[in-house]
mmCIF file of the N, C-alpha and C atoms, coordinates in Angstrom:
data_MODEL
# 
_entry.id   MODEL 
# 
loop_
_atom_site.group_PDB 
_atom_site.id 
_atom_site.type_symbol 
_atom_site.label_atom_id 
_atom_site.label_alt_id 
_atom_site.label_comp_id 
_atom_site.label_asym_id 
_atom_site.label_entity_id 
_atom_site.label_seq_id 
_atom_site.pdbx_PDB_ins_code 
_atom_site.Cartn_x 
_atom_site.Cartn_y 
_atom_site.Cartn_z 
_atom_site.occupancy 
_atom_site.B_iso_or_equiv 
_atom_site.pdbx_formal_charge 
_atom_site.auth_seq_id 
_atom_site.auth_comp_id 
_atom_site.auth_asym_id 
_atom_site.auth_atom_id 
_atom_site.pdbx_PDB_model_num 
ATOM 1   N N  . MET A 1 1  ? 7.167   -53.250 -32.828 1.00 0.00 ? 1  MET A N  1 
ATOM 2   C CA . MET A 1 1  ? 7.728   -53.372 -31.425 1.00 0.00 ? 1  MET A CA 1 
ATOM 3   C C  . MET A 1 1  ? 6.801   -52.590 -30.560 1.00 0.00 ? 1  MET A C  1 
ATOM 4   N N  . TYR A 1 2  ? 6.694   -51.277 -30.861 1.00 0.00 ? 2  TYR A N  1 
ATOM 5   C CA . TYR A 1 2  ? 6.120   -50.345 -30.236 1.00 0.00 ? 2  TYR A CA 1 
ATOM 6   C C  . TYR A 1 2  ? 4.600   -50.256 -30.782 1.00 0.00 ? 2  TYR A C  1 
ATOM 7   N N  . GLY A 1 3  ? 3.609   -50.154 -29.877 1.00 0.00 ? 3  GLY A N  1 
ATOM 8   C CA . GLY A 1 3  ? 2.238   -50.271 -30.366 1.00 0.00 ? 3  GLY A CA 1 
ATOM 9   C C  . GLY A 1 3  ? 1.838   -48.693 -30.259 1.00 0.00 ? 3  GLY A C  1 
ATOM 10  N N  . GLY A 1 4  ? 0.504   -48.412 -30.420 1.00 0.00 ? 4  GLY A N  1 
ATOM 11  C CA . GLY A 1 4  ? -0.124  -47.082 -30.579 1.00 0.00 ? 4  GLY A CA 1 
ATOM 12  C C  . GLY A 1 4  ? -0.948  -46.953 -29.472 1.00 0.00 ? 4  GLY A C  1 
ATOM 13  N N  . GLY A 1 5  ? -1.040  -47.697 -28.531 1.00 0.00 ? 5  GLY A N  1 
ATOM 14  C CA . GLY A 1 5  ? -1.939  -47.697 -27.480 1.00 0.00 ? 5  GLY A CA 1 
ATOM 15  C C  . GLY A 1 5  ? -2.944  -48.423 -27.283 1.00 0.00 ? 5  GLY A C  1 
ATOM 16  N N  . VAL A 1 6  ? -3.794  -48.660 -26.348 1.00 0.00 ? 6  VAL A N  1 
ATOM 17  C CA . VAL A 1 6  ? -5.032  -49.461 -25.928 1.00 0.00 ? 6  VAL A CA 1 
ATOM 18  C C  . VAL A 1 6  ? -6.149  -48.634 -25.811 1.00 0.00 ? 6  VAL A C  1 
ATOM 19  N N  . MET A 1 7  ? -7.450  -49.236 -25.741 1.00 0.00 ? 7  MET A N  1 
ATOM 20  C CA . MET A 1 7  ? -8.445  -48.474 -25.480 1.00 0.00 ? 7  MET A CA 1 
ATOM 21  C C  . MET A 1 7  ? -8.608  -48.336 -23.946 1.00 0.00 ? 7  MET A C  1 
ATOM 22  N N  . ALA A 1 8  ? -9.277  -47.352 -23.550 1.00 0.00 ? 8  ALA A N  1 
ATOM 23  C CA . ALA A 1 8  ? -9.438  -47.336 -22.069 1.00 0.00 ? 8  ALA A CA 1 
ATOM 24  C C  . ALA A 1 8  ? -10.798 -47.572 -21.916 1.00 0.00 ? 8  ALA A C  1 
ATOM 25  N N  . ARG A 1 9  ? -11.716 -46.883 -22.516 1.00 0.00 ? 9  ARG A N  1 
ATOM 26  C CA . ARG A 1 9  ? -12.922 -47.025 -22.738 1.00 0.00 ? 9  ARG A CA 1 
ATOM 27  C C  . ARG A 1 9  ? -13.597 -46.456 -24.159 1.00 0.00 ? 9  ARG A C  1 
ATOM 28  N N  . ALA A 1 10 ? -14.707 -46.784 -24.288 1.00 0.00 ? 10 ALA A N  1 
ATOM 29  C CA . ALA A 1 10 ? -15.211 -46.496 -25.668 1.00 0.00 ? 10 ALA A CA 1 
ATOM 30  C C  . ALA A 1 10 ? -14.573 -45.067 -26.212 1.00 0.00 ? 10 ALA A C  1 
ATOM 31  N N  . GLY A 1 11 ? -13.622 -45.159 -27.317 1.00 0.00 ? 11 GLY A N  1 
ATOM 32  C CA . GLY A 1 11 ? -13.157 -44.068 -28.136 1.00 0.00 ? 11 GLY A CA 1 
ATOM 33  C C  . GLY A 1 11 ? -12.047 -43.522 -27.135 1.00 0.00 ? 11 GLY A C  1 
ATOM 34  N N  . GLU A 1 12 ? -11.460 -43.798 -25.962 1.00 0.00 ? 12 GLU A N  1 
ATOM 35  C CA . GLU A 1 12 ? -10.550 -43.376 -25.513 1.00 0.00 ? 12 GLU A CA 1 
ATOM 36  C C  . GLU A 1 12 ? -9.103  -43.939 -25.492 1.00 0.00 ? 12 GLU A C  1 
ATOM 37  N N  . LEU A 1 13 ? -8.290  -43.355 -25.806 1.00 0.00 ? 13 LEU A N  1 
ATOM 38  C CA . LEU A 1 13 ? -6.704  -44.065 -26.042 1.00 0.00 ? 13 LEU A CA 1 
ATOM 39  C C  . LEU A 1 13 ? -5.905  -43.578 -25.056 1.00 0.00 ? 13 LEU A C  1 
ATOM 40  N N  . ILE A 1 14 ? -5.204  -44.605 -24.409 1.00 0.00 ? 14 ILE A N  1 
ATOM 41  C CA . ILE A 1 14 ? -4.141  -44.687 -23.681 1.00 0.00 ? 14 ILE A CA 1 
ATOM 42  C C  . ILE A 1 14 ? -2.866  -45.056 -24.223 1.00 0.00 ? 14 ILE A C  1 
ATOM 43  N N  . ARG A 1 15 ? -1.724  -44.114 -24.205 1.00 0.00 ? 15 ARG A N  1 
ATOM 44  C CA . ARG A 1 15 ? -0.636  -44.365 -24.477 1.00 0.00 ? 15 ARG A CA 1 
ATOM 45  C C  . ARG A 1 15 ? 0.425   -44.525 -23.272 1.00 0.00 ? 15 ARG A C  1 
ATOM 46  N N  . ARG A 1 16 ? 1.334   -45.134 -23.486 1.00 0.00 ? 16 ARG A N  1 
ATOM 47  C CA . ARG A 1 16 ? 2.503   -45.617 -22.242 1.00 0.00 ? 16 ARG A CA 1 
ATOM 48  C C  . ARG A 1 16 ? 3.695   -44.787 -23.046 1.00 0.00 ? 16 ARG A C  1 
ATOM 49  N N  . VAL A 1 17 ? 3.991   -43.909 -22.165 1.00 0.00 ? 17 VAL A N  1 
ATOM 50  C CA . VAL A 1 17 ? 5.140   -42.964 -22.724 1.00 0.00 ? 17 VAL A CA 1 
ATOM 51  C C  . VAL A 1 17 ? 6.287   -42.881 -21.512 1.00 0.00 ? 17 VAL A C  1 
ATOM 52  N N  . VAL A 1 18 ? 7.526   -42.553 -21.954 1.00 0.00 ? 18 VAL A N  1 
ATOM 53  C CA . VAL A 1 18 ? 8.444   -42.423 -20.848 1.00 0.00 ? 18 VAL A CA 1 
ATOM 54  C C  . VAL A 1 18 ? 8.954   -40.800 -20.828 1.00 0.00 ? 18 VAL A C  1 
ATOM 55  N N  . GLN A 1 19 ? 8.609   -40.189 -19.721 1.00 0.00 ? 19 GLN A N  1 
ATOM 56  C CA . GLN A 1 19 ? 8.953   -38.874 -19.601 1.00 0.00 ? 19 GLN A CA 1 
ATOM 57  C C  . GLN A 1 19 ? 10.004  -38.395 -18.652 1.00 0.00 ? 19 GLN A C  1 
ATOM 58  N N  . ASP A 1 20 ? 10.948  -37.577 -18.801 1.00 0.00 ? 20 ASP A N  1 
ATOM 59  C CA . ASP A 1 20 ? 12.084  -37.117 -18.091 1.00 0.00 ? 20 ASP A CA 1 
ATOM 60  C C  . ASP A 1 20 ? 11.470  -36.161 -16.832 1.00 0.00 ? 20 ASP A C  1 
ATOM 61  N N  . GLN A 1 21 ? 11.735  -36.561 -15.668 1.00 0.00 ? 21 GLN A N  1 
ATOM 62  C CA . GLN A 1 21 ? 11.015  -35.938 -14.405 1.00 0.00 ? 21 GLN A CA 1 
ATOM 63  C C  . GLN A 1 21 ? 11.608  -34.576 -14.448 1.00 0.00 ? 21 GLN A C  1 
ATOM 64  N N  . ARG A 1 22 ? 12.704  -34.572 -14.720 1.00 0.00 ? 22 ARG A N  1 
ATOM 65  C CA . ARG A 1 22 ? 13.428  -32.837 -14.663 1.00 0.00 ? 22 ARG A CA 1 
ATOM 66  C C  . ARG A 1 22 ? 13.073  -31.967 -15.720 1.00 0.00 ? 22 ARG A C  1 
ATOM 67  N N  . GLU A 1 23 ? 13.237  -32.477 -16.988 1.00 0.00 ? 23 GLU A N  1 
ATOM 68  C CA . GLU A 1 23 ? 13.125  -31.504 -18.244 1.00 0.00 ? 23 GLU A CA 1 
ATOM 69  C C  . GLU A 1 23 ? 11.639  -31.690 -18.698 1.00 0.00 ? 23 GLU A C  1 
ATOM 70  N N  . GLY A 1 24 ? 10.837  -32.842 -18.473 1.00 0.00 ? 24 GLY A N  1 
ATOM 71  C CA . GLY A 1 24 ? 9.479   -32.896 -18.977 1.00 0.00 ? 24 GLY A CA 1 
ATOM 72  C C  . GLY A 1 24 ? 9.620   -33.347 -20.349 1.00 0.00 ? 24 GLY A C  1 
ATOM 73  N N  . TRP A 1 25 ? 10.818  -33.663 -20.869 1.00 0.00 ? 25 TRP A N  1 
ATOM 74  C CA . TRP A 1 25 ? 10.748  -34.134 -22.385 1.00 0.00 ? 25 TRP A CA 1 
ATOM 75  C C  . TRP A 1 25 ? 10.408  -35.812 -22.507 1.00 0.00 ? 25 TRP A C  1 
ATOM 76  N N  . PHE A 1 26 ? 10.203  -36.162 -23.662 1.00 0.00 ? 26 PHE A N  1 
ATOM 77  C CA . PHE A 1 26 ? 9.741   -37.456 -23.746 1.00 0.00 ? 26 PHE A CA 1 
ATOM 78  C C  . PHE A 1 26 ? 10.490  -38.390 -24.742 1.00 0.00 ? 26 PHE A C  1 
ATOM 79  N N  . LEU A 1 27 ? 10.542  -39.652 -24.287 1.00 0.00 ? 27 LEU A N  1 
ATOM 80  C CA . LEU A 1 27 ? 11.353  -40.491 -25.021 1.00 0.00 ? 27 LEU A CA 1 
ATOM 81  C C  . LEU A 1 27 ? 11.021  -40.842 -26.273 1.00 0.00 ? 27 LEU A C  1 
ATOM 82  N N  . GLY A 1 28 ? 11.821  -40.697 -27.479 1.00 0.00 ? 28 GLY A N  1 
ATOM 83  C CA . GLY A 1 28 ? 11.407  -40.945 -28.679 1.00 0.00 ? 28 GLY A CA 1 
ATOM 84  C C  . GLY A 1 28 ? 12.247  -42.118 -29.352 1.00 0.00 ? 28 GLY A C  1 
ATOM 85  N N  . PRO A 1 29 ? 12.231  -42.309 -30.492 1.00 0.00 ? 29 PRO A N  1 
ATOM 86  C CA . PRO A 1 29 ? 13.016  -43.390 -31.249 1.00 0.00 ? 29 PRO A CA 1 
ATOM 87  C C  . PRO A 1 29 ? 14.507  -42.937 -31.157 1.00 0.00 ? 29 PRO A C  1 
ATOM 88  N N  . ASP A 1 30 ? 14.751  -41.658 -31.283 1.00 0.00 ? 30 ASP A N  1 
ATOM 89  C CA . ASP A 1 30 ? 16.186  -41.120 -31.473 1.00 0.00 ? 30 ASP A CA 1 
ATOM 90  C C  . ASP A 1 30 ? 16.636  -40.310 -30.566 1.00 0.00 ? 30 ASP A C  1 
ATOM 91  N N  . GLY A 1 31 ? 15.713  -40.364 -29.142 1.00 0.00 ? 31 GLY A N  1 
ATOM 92  C CA . GLY A 1 31 ? 16.216  -39.508 -28.122 1.00 0.00 ? 31 GLY A CA 1 
ATOM 93  C C  . GLY A 1 31 ? 14.937  -39.021 -27.553 1.00 0.00 ? 31 GLY A C  1 
ATOM 94  N N  . TRP A 1 32 ? 15.474  -37.719 -26.991 1.00 0.00 ? 32 TRP A N  1 
ATOM 95  C CA . TRP A 1 32 ? 14.597  -37.053 -26.212 1.00 0.00 ? 32 TRP A CA 1 
ATOM 96  C C  . TRP A 1 32 ? 13.883  -36.108 -26.972 1.00 0.00 ? 32 TRP A C  1 
ATOM 97  N N  . THR A 1 33 ? 12.425  -35.787 -27.127 1.00 0.00 ? 33 THR A N  1 
ATOM 98  C CA . THR A 1 33 ? 11.739  -34.802 -27.756 1.00 0.00 ? 33 THR A CA 1 
ATOM 99  C C  . THR A 1 33 ? 10.676  -33.862 -26.899 1.00 0.00 ? 33 THR A C  1 
ATOM 100 N N  . ASP A 1 34 ? 10.500  -32.848 -27.059 1.00 0.00 ? 34 ASP A N  1 
ATOM 101 C CA . ASP A 1 34 ? 9.481   -31.982 -26.267 1.00 0.00 ? 34 ASP A CA 1 
ATOM 102 C C  . ASP A 1 34 ? 8.088   -32.333 -26.915 1.00 0.00 ? 34 ASP A C  1 
ATOM 103 N N  . ASN A 1 35 ? 8.043   -32.986 -28.017 1.00 0.00 ? 35 ASN A N  1 
ATOM 104 C CA . ASN A 1 35 ? 6.350   -33.386 -28.554 1.00 0.00 ? 35 ASN A CA 1 
ATOM 105 C C  . ASN A 1 35 ? 5.982   -34.635 -28.211 1.00 0.00 ? 35 ASN A C  1 
ATOM 106 N N  . PRO A 1 36 ? 5.116   -34.672 -27.316 1.00 0.00 ? 36 PRO A N  1 
ATOM 107 C CA . PRO A 1 36 ? 4.632   -35.850 -26.703 1.00 0.00 ? 36 PRO A CA 1 
ATOM 108 C C  . PRO A 1 36 ? 3.912   -36.908 -27.980 1.00 0.00 ? 36 PRO A C  1 
ATOM 109 N N  . ASP A 1 37 ? 3.691   -36.211 -29.225 1.00 0.00 ? 37 ASP A N  1 
ATOM 110 C CA . ASP A 1 37 ? 3.117   -36.858 -30.408 1.00 0.00 ? 37 ASP A CA 1 
ATOM 111 C C  . ASP A 1 37 ? 4.182   -37.697 -30.971 1.00 0.00 ? 37 ASP A C  1 
ATOM 112 N N  . LEU A 1 38 ? 5.691   -37.439 -30.743 1.00 0.00 ? 38 LEU A N  1 
ATOM 113 C CA . LEU A 1 38 ? 6.626   -38.258 -31.550 1.00 0.00 ? 38 LEU A CA 1 
ATOM 114 C C  . LEU A 1 38 ? 7.258   -39.281 -30.332 1.00 0.00 ? 38 LEU A C  1 
ATOM 115 N N  . ALA A 1 39 ? 6.627   -39.389 -29.157 1.00 0.00 ? 39 ALA A N  1 
ATOM 116 C CA . ALA A 1 39 ? 7.215   -40.254 -28.055 1.00 0.00 ? 39 ALA A CA 1 
ATOM 117 C C  . ALA A 1 39 ? 7.080   -41.707 -28.460 1.00 0.00 ? 39 ALA A C  1 
ATOM 118 N N  . ILE A 1 40 ? 7.655   -42.601 -28.085 1.00 0.00 ? 40 ILE A N  1 
ATOM 119 C CA . ILE A 1 40 ? 7.503   -44.064 -28.263 1.00 0.00 ? 40 ILE A CA 1 
ATOM 120 C C  . ILE A 1 40 ? 6.312   -44.246 -27.676 1.00 0.00 ? 40 ILE A C  1 
ATOM 121 N N  . SER A 1 41 ? 5.349   -45.074 -28.156 1.00 0.00 ? 41 SER A N  1 
ATOM 122 C CA . SER A 1 41 ? 4.077   -45.195 -27.221 1.00 0.00 ? 41 SER A CA 1 
ATOM 123 C C  . SER A 1 41 ? 4.315   -46.899 -26.965 1.00 0.00 ? 41 SER A C  1 
ATOM 124 N N  . PHE A 1 42 ? 4.681   -47.288 -25.918 1.00 0.00 ? 42 PHE A N  1 
ATOM 125 C CA . PHE A 1 42 ? 5.063   -48.734 -25.723 1.00 0.00 ? 42 PHE A CA 1 
ATOM 126 C C  . PHE A 1 42 ? 3.833   -49.432 -25.495 1.00 0.00 ? 42 PHE A C  1 
ATOM 127 N N  . GLU A 1 43 ? 3.887   -50.947 -25.851 1.00 0.00 ? 43 GLU A N  1 
ATOM 128 C CA . GLU A 1 43 ? 2.454   -51.845 -25.742 1.00 0.00 ? 43 GLU A CA 1 
ATOM 129 C C  . GLU A 1 43 ? 2.394   -52.200 -24.235 1.00 0.00 ? 43 GLU A C  1 
ATOM 130 N N  . SER A 1 44 ? 3.270   -51.994 -23.417 1.00 0.00 ? 44 SER A N  1 
ATOM 131 C CA . SER A 1 44 ? 3.103   -52.377 -21.798 1.00 0.00 ? 44 SER A CA 1 
ATOM 132 C C  . SER A 1 44 ? 4.266   -51.709 -21.069 1.00 0.00 ? 44 SER A C  1 
ATOM 133 N N  . ALA A 1 45 ? 3.789   -51.757 -19.977 1.00 0.00 ? 45 ALA A N  1 
ATOM 134 C CA . ALA A 1 45 ? 4.644   -50.992 -18.610 1.00 0.00 ? 45 ALA A CA 1 
ATOM 135 C C  . ALA A 1 45 ? 5.840   -51.556 -18.723 1.00 0.00 ? 45 ALA A C  1 
ATOM 136 N N  . GLU A 1 46 ? 5.823   -53.101 -19.090 1.00 0.00 ? 46 GLU A N  1 
ATOM 137 C CA . GLU A 1 46 ? 7.118   -53.905 -18.838 1.00 0.00 ? 46 GLU A CA 1 
ATOM 138 C C  . GLU A 1 46 ? 8.124   -53.476 -19.719 1.00 0.00 ? 46 GLU A C  1 
ATOM 139 N N  . GLU A 1 47 ? 7.298   -53.232 -21.321 1.00 0.00 ? 47 GLU A N  1 
ATOM 140 C CA . GLU A 1 47 ? 8.269   -52.786 -22.237 1.00 0.00 ? 47 GLU A CA 1 
ATOM 141 C C  . GLU A 1 47 ? 9.173   -51.531 -21.890 1.00 0.00 ? 47 GLU A C  1 
ATOM 142 N N  . ALA A 1 48 ? 8.360   -50.354 -21.342 1.00 0.00 ? 48 ALA A N  1 
ATOM 143 C CA . ALA A 1 48 ? 8.700   -49.219 -21.149 1.00 0.00 ? 48 ALA A CA 1 
ATOM 144 C C  . ALA A 1 48 ? 10.077  -49.236 -20.041 1.00 0.00 ? 48 ALA A C  1 
ATOM 145 N N  . VAL A 1 49 ? 9.939   -50.113 -19.215 1.00 0.00 ? 49 VAL A N  1 
ATOM 146 C CA . VAL A 1 49 ? 10.680  -50.363 -17.918 1.00 0.00 ? 49 VAL A CA 1 
ATOM 147 C C  . VAL A 1 49 ? 11.985  -50.821 -18.561 1.00 0.00 ? 49 VAL A C  1 
ATOM 148 N N  . ARG A 1 50 ? 11.937  -51.897 -19.324 1.00 0.00 ? 50 ARG A N  1 
ATOM 149 C CA . ARG A 1 50 ? 12.886  -52.570 -19.919 1.00 0.00 ? 50 ARG A CA 1 
ATOM 150 C C  . ARG A 1 50 ? 13.685  -51.514 -20.981 1.00 0.00 ? 50 ARG A C  1 
ATOM 151 N N  . GLU A 1 51 ? 13.103  -50.800 -21.706 1.00 0.00 ? 51 GLU A N  1 
ATOM 152 C CA . GLU A 1 51 ? 13.700  -49.822 -22.632 1.00 0.00 ? 51 GLU A CA 1 
ATOM 153 C C  . GLU A 1 51 ? 14.310  -48.725 -21.650 1.00 0.00 ? 51 GLU A C  1 
ATOM 154 N N  . CYS A 1 52 ? 13.965  -48.322 -20.368 1.00 0.00 ? 52 CYS A N  1 
ATOM 155 C CA . CYS A 1 52 ? 14.691  -47.410 -19.626 1.00 0.00 ? 52 CYS A CA 1 
ATOM 156 C C  . CYS A 1 52 ? 15.886  -48.153 -19.171 1.00 0.00 ? 52 CYS A C  1 
ATOM 157 N N  . GLU A 1 53 ? 15.658  -49.440 -18.631 1.00 0.00 ? 53 GLU A N  1 
ATOM 158 C CA . GLU A 1 53 ? 17.110  -50.155 -18.361 1.00 0.00 ? 53 GLU A CA 1 
ATOM 159 C C  . GLU A 1 53 ? 18.097  -50.209 -19.526 1.00 0.00 ? 53 GLU A C  1 
ATOM 160 N N  . VAL A 1 54 ? 17.740  -50.733 -20.703 1.00 0.00 ? 54 VAL A N  1 
ATOM 161 C CA . VAL A 1 54 ? 18.710  -50.948 -21.788 1.00 0.00 ? 54 VAL A CA 1 
ATOM 162 C C  . VAL A 1 54 ? 19.506  -49.289 -21.937 1.00 0.00 ? 54 VAL A C  1 
ATOM 163 N N  . ARG A 1 55 ? 18.643  -48.204 -21.762 1.00 0.00 ? 55 ARG A N  1 
ATOM 164 C CA . ARG A 1 55 ? 19.149  -46.916 -22.230 1.00 0.00 ? 55 ARG A CA 1 
ATOM 165 C C  . ARG A 1 55 ? 19.700  -46.316 -20.991 1.00 0.00 ? 55 ARG A C  1 
ATOM 166 N N  . LYS A 1 56 ? 19.748  -47.130 -19.688 1.00 0.00 ? 56 LYS A N  1 
ATOM 167 C CA . LYS A 1 56 ? 20.289  -46.453 -18.532 1.00 0.00 ? 56 LYS A CA 1 
ATOM 168 C C  . LYS A 1 56 ? 19.793  -45.434 -18.170 1.00 0.00 ? 56 LYS A C  1 
ATOM 169 N N  . LEU A 1 57 ? 18.243  -44.983 -18.191 1.00 0.00 ? 57 LEU A N  1 
ATOM 170 C CA . LEU A 1 57 ? 17.835  -44.018 -17.976 1.00 0.00 ? 57 LEU A CA 1 
ATOM 171 C C  . LEU A 1 57 ? 17.783  -43.734 -16.646 1.00 0.00 ? 57 LEU A C  1 
ATOM 172 N N  . ARG A 1 58 ? 17.746  -42.259 -16.056 1.00 0.00 ? 58 ARG A N  1 
ATOM 173 C CA . ARG A 1 58 ? 17.626  -42.097 -14.403 1.00 0.00 ? 58 ARG A CA 1 
ATOM 174 C C  . ARG A 1 58 ? 16.543  -40.902 -14.584 1.00 0.00 ? 58 ARG A C  1 
ATOM 175 N N  . ASN A 1 59 ? 15.585  -40.913 -13.347 1.00 0.00 ? 59 ASN A N  1 
ATOM 176 C CA . ASN A 1 59 ? 14.761  -39.867 -13.230 1.00 0.00 ? 59 ASN A CA 1 
ATOM 177 C C  . ASN A 1 59 ? 13.674  -39.519 -14.137 1.00 0.00 ? 59 ASN A C  1 
ATOM 178 N N  . ALA A 1 60 ? 12.924  -40.849 -14.754 1.00 0.00 ? 60 ALA A N  1 
ATOM 179 C CA . ALA A 1 60 ? 12.118  -40.996 -15.822 1.00 0.00 ? 60 ALA A CA 1 
ATOM 180 C C  . ALA A 1 60 ? 10.829  -41.330 -14.972 1.00 0.00 ? 60 ALA A C  1 
ATOM 181 N N  . ASP A 1 61 ? 9.590   -40.951 -15.572 1.00 0.00 ? 61 ASP A N  1 
ATOM 182 C CA . ASP A 1 61 ? 8.313   -41.474 -15.221 1.00 0.00 ? 61 ASP A CA 1 
ATOM 183 C C  . ASP A 1 61 ? 7.752   -42.476 -16.590 1.00 0.00 ? 61 ASP A C  1 
ATOM 184 N N  . LEU A 1 62 ? 6.925   -43.282 -16.231 1.00 0.00 ? 62 LEU A N  1 
ATOM 185 C CA . LEU A 1 62 ? 6.236   -43.970 -17.029 1.00 0.00 ? 62 LEU A CA 1 
ATOM 186 C C  . LEU A 1 62 ? 4.915   -43.128 -16.988 1.00 0.00 ? 62 LEU A C  1 
ATOM 187 N N  . VAL A 1 63 ? 4.408   -42.654 -18.156 1.00 0.00 ? 63 VAL A N  1 
ATOM 188 C CA . VAL A 1 63 ? 3.192   -41.830 -18.123 1.00 0.00 ? 63 VAL A CA 1 
ATOM 189 C C  . VAL A 1 63 ? 2.380   -42.783 -18.729 1.00 0.00 ? 63 VAL A C  1 
ATOM 190 N N  . LEU A 1 64 ? 1.020   -43.113 -18.005 1.00 0.00 ? 64 LEU A N  1 
ATOM 191 C CA . LEU A 1 64 ? -0.123  -43.449 -18.717 1.00 0.00 ? 64 LEU A CA 1 
ATOM 192 C C  . LEU A 1 64 ? -1.058  -42.324 -19.431 1.00 0.00 ? 64 LEU A C  1 
ATOM 193 N N  . SER A 1 65 ? -0.774  -41.900 -20.518 1.00 0.00 ? 65 SER A N  1 
ATOM 194 C CA . SER A 1 65 ? -1.357  -40.599 -21.079 1.00 0.00 ? 65 SER A CA 1 
ATOM 195 C C  . SER A 1 65 ? -2.755  -41.093 -21.867 1.00 0.00 ? 65 SER A C  1 
ATOM 196 N N  . PHE A 1 66 ? -3.742  -40.140 -21.579 1.00 0.00 ? 66 PHE A N  1 
ATOM 197 C CA . PHE A 1 66 ? -4.978  -40.255 -22.007 1.00 0.00 ? 66 PHE A CA 1 
ATOM 198 C C  . PHE A 1 66 ? -5.279  -38.984 -22.963 1.00 0.00 ? 66 PHE A C  1 
ATOM 199 N N  . GLU A 1 67 ? -6.150  -39.093 -23.660 1.00 0.00 ? 67 GLU A N  1 
ATOM 200 C CA . GLU A 1 67 ? -6.643  -38.124 -24.425 1.00 0.00 ? 67 GLU A CA 1 
ATOM 201 C C  . GLU A 1 67 ? -6.550  -36.556 -23.929 1.00 0.00 ? 67 GLU A C  1 
ATOM 202 N N  . SER A 1 68 ? -7.182  -36.605 -22.527 1.00 0.00 ? 68 SER A N  1 
ATOM 203 C CA . SER A 1 68 ? -7.404  -35.385 -21.736 1.00 0.00 ? 68 SER A CA 1 
ATOM 204 C C  . SER A 1 68 ? -6.458  -35.435 -20.853 1.00 0.00 ? 68 SER A C  1 
ATOM 205 N N  . ASP A 1 69 ? -5.370  -34.615 -20.864 1.00 0.00 ? 69 ASP A N  1 
ATOM 206 C CA . ASP A 1 69 ? -4.098  -34.673 -20.246 1.00 0.00 ? 69 ASP A CA 1 
ATOM 207 C C  . ASP A 1 69 ? -4.192  -34.430 -18.559 1.00 0.00 ? 69 ASP A C  1 
ATOM 208 N N  . GLN A 1 70 ? -5.300  -34.098 -18.135 1.00 0.00 ? 70 GLN A N  1 
ATOM 209 C CA . GLN A 1 70 ? -5.866  -33.995 -16.924 1.00 0.00 ? 70 GLN A CA 1 
ATOM 210 C C  . GLN A 1 70 ? -5.927  -35.177 -16.277 1.00 0.00 ? 70 GLN A C  1 
ATOM 211 N N  . PHE A 1 71 ? -6.141  -36.181 -16.983 1.00 0.00 ? 71 PHE A N  1 
ATOM 212 C CA . PHE A 1 71 ? -6.159  -37.895 -16.443 1.00 0.00 ? 71 PHE A CA 1 
ATOM 213 C C  . PHE A 1 71 ? -4.796  -38.564 -16.537 1.00 0.00 ? 71 PHE A C  1 
ATOM 214 N N  . ASN A 1 72 ? -4.085  -38.037 -16.873 1.00 0.00 ? 72 ASN A N  1 
ATOM 215 C CA . ASN A 1 72 ? -2.411  -38.574 -17.134 1.00 0.00 ? 72 ASN A CA 1 
ATOM 216 C C  . ASN A 1 72 ? -2.203  -39.089 -15.730 1.00 0.00 ? 72 ASN A C  1 
ATOM 217 N N  . ILE A 1 73 ? -1.465  -40.472 -15.910 1.00 0.00 ? 73 ILE A N  1 
ATOM 218 C CA . ILE A 1 73 ? -0.734  -40.862 -14.493 1.00 0.00 ? 73 ILE A CA 1 
ATOM 219 C C  . ILE A 1 73 ? 0.737   -40.992 -14.611 1.00 0.00 ? 73 ILE A C  1 
ATOM 220 N N  . HIS A 1 74 ? 1.442   -40.392 -13.635 1.00 0.00 ? 74 HIS A N  1 
ATOM 221 C CA . HIS A 1 74 ? 2.947   -40.328 -13.760 1.00 0.00 ? 74 HIS A CA 1 
ATOM 222 C C  . HIS A 1 74 ? 3.418   -41.608 -12.565 1.00 0.00 ? 74 HIS A C  1 
ATOM 223 N N  . LEU A 1 75 ? 4.177   -42.472 -13.156 1.00 0.00 ? 75 LEU A N  1 
ATOM 224 C CA . LEU A 1 75 ? 4.826   -43.381 -12.196 1.00 0.00 ? 75 LEU A CA 1 
ATOM 225 C C  . LEU A 1 75 ? 6.404   -43.418 -12.547 1.00 0.00 ? 75 LEU A C  1 
ATOM 226 N N  . PRO A 1 76 ? 7.029   -43.064 -11.260 1.00 0.00 ? 76 PRO A N  1 
ATOM 227 C CA . PRO A 1 76 ? 8.307   -43.183 -11.396 1.00 0.00 ? 76 PRO A CA 1 
ATOM 228 C C  . PRO A 1 76 ? 8.852   -44.612 -11.913 1.00 0.00 ? 76 PRO A C  1 
ATOM 229 N N  . VAL A 1 77 ? 9.657   -44.794 -12.646 1.00 0.00 ? 77 VAL A N  1 
ATOM 230 C CA . VAL A 1 77 ? 10.333  -46.340 -13.369 1.00 0.00 ? 77 VAL A CA 1 
ATOM 231 C C  . VAL A 1 77 ? 11.635  -46.116 -13.138 1.00 0.00 ? 77 VAL A C  1 
ATOM 232 N N  . CYS A 1 78 ? 12.325  -45.079 -12.840 1.00 0.00 ? 78 CYS A N  1 
ATOM 233 C CA . CYS A 1 78 ? 13.910  -45.174 -13.131 1.00 0.00 ? 78 CYS A CA 1 
ATOM 234 C C  . CYS A 1 78 ? 14.570  -44.043 -12.432 1.00 0.00 ? 78 CYS A C  1 
# 
């Protein structure tokens, strides 16, 4: 169901993860985690938004997470 990410350009992996806006924690399979490596990596933005709706999450961002954190993009989704 959840993928490992997609390639942005040669050798660069993009992950789509959900992050709590207030605490900075990431959505994992069993709840919130402070470890981004344990976050669910969604195959699409739509899948991430659906998961937020199913879990009734509030104040969360979809993060397009690149290998270099300085390029991460945060998009409010719920």
